[in-house]
N, C-alpha and C positions, 0 to 999 in steps of 0.2 A: 360350829361353825356358819358360818353366811350359805343362803339359798344360793346364792349366788355362787359361790366358792364350792356348794355342793354339784352346783350343775356344771358348772368350769372341769371339777376331777371327774365328773362321768364320761366327757366330750373329752379329755384325754383316756380315759382306759377304753373308751370307743375307737379313737384314734390308732392306740397301742395296740388293740385285738384286730384291727383290719393291717396293719403294720406287720406283726409278728403271725397273724394267720390263727390267733388263740381264739379257738372256736368257745372255751371254755367262759372266756370274760366276755366274747361278744352275747354269749346268750345271759348273762350275767348283768350286761345293762340294756337288754332289749324286753319289754314286758312281753307275754308269753303271747298275745294277741294281736304285735306290729306287725304293719305292713310295710314293705320296703318298694317305693316303685319308680322308674326312673324310665328315660329316652334313648339309653345307650347305645340300643340297638339299631336305632334309625324307627325304632316303633316304641308306642308304649306297651311297656310290662310292669305286672304287678305280683310280688312274692309275697309268702308271708317272711317274715325275721328266720326263721326256721330253714325256709329252702335259701336265702339271701347266707345265712349263716354258713349253711351245706357249701355252696359255690366257693364262700370265701377260702373256707377248708383246704378244700381242694386243689387250689390253684398255688403256682409258687409263691409266697410272703414275699414282701419287699424287704423284710430282713435277712430273710435267706440268698435272696439274690443279692446282698450284700450292699443295697443300697441306705442312702443316709434316710434320718427320717426325717420327710419333706411336709407334713401336715399339723395345719393348726387351726382352732377357732379364730373367726374373725369377729364374729359378733356372737353376741349373750344376751336375752332379754329374759326376764323372771317377772312372771304376771299371777301375784299370788301361787296357787297347788300348778301351775303352767309355765313351760318355758320352751324356748329356742334357740337351739345354735345352729349356726351358720359356720361353716367349714371348711377351708380349700386344702385337698389330697394330693398331692404330685408322688406317682409311684407307676412303677413298671411301664413306663412311656404314658400313662397317662396322668391329665389334669382334672379334676372332677372338683365343684362345687358340691355340699352336701347340705340340706336345709334338716335338721334333726326336729321333731316337736317332743316333747316330754312332757311326763306328768308326773304329780307327785302321788301315787299310789301305796295305800298302808304305809307312809312314812317315809317311802323309799324313792327316788328318781327314778323314770324308766324310759324309755326310748320307746314311743307309743307309732311312729311314723316317722321314715327316712323317705326323703325324697330327694333325688340326682341324677347330676348331668353332667356333660362335659363343659371346661371351663371355657374351650378355645374353638 
């Protein structure tokens, strides 16, 4: 499997985890020390990946709400052991862009940083 395909697969595992609220899947794609940062609440917010994943697990998932899967990577760039994924997510009345920074650690791609905000 090429690095590009491996990063694309990880991106879809992440998006499916958000869509279904699968906290186990999200823990598998995020590095243990990853950060998640946004301005969705109107001011800067910085959380650990664990805090973000707990929030995802505590809300109704788009899947459980009967929404179609409307999330997709827009761009993937792989530079050696680093990669970025830009994705668009529409769910639960929201429209977000995500920028994910990945690093290959111990032979496995992991999300190290997630930056997101409203698209509209």
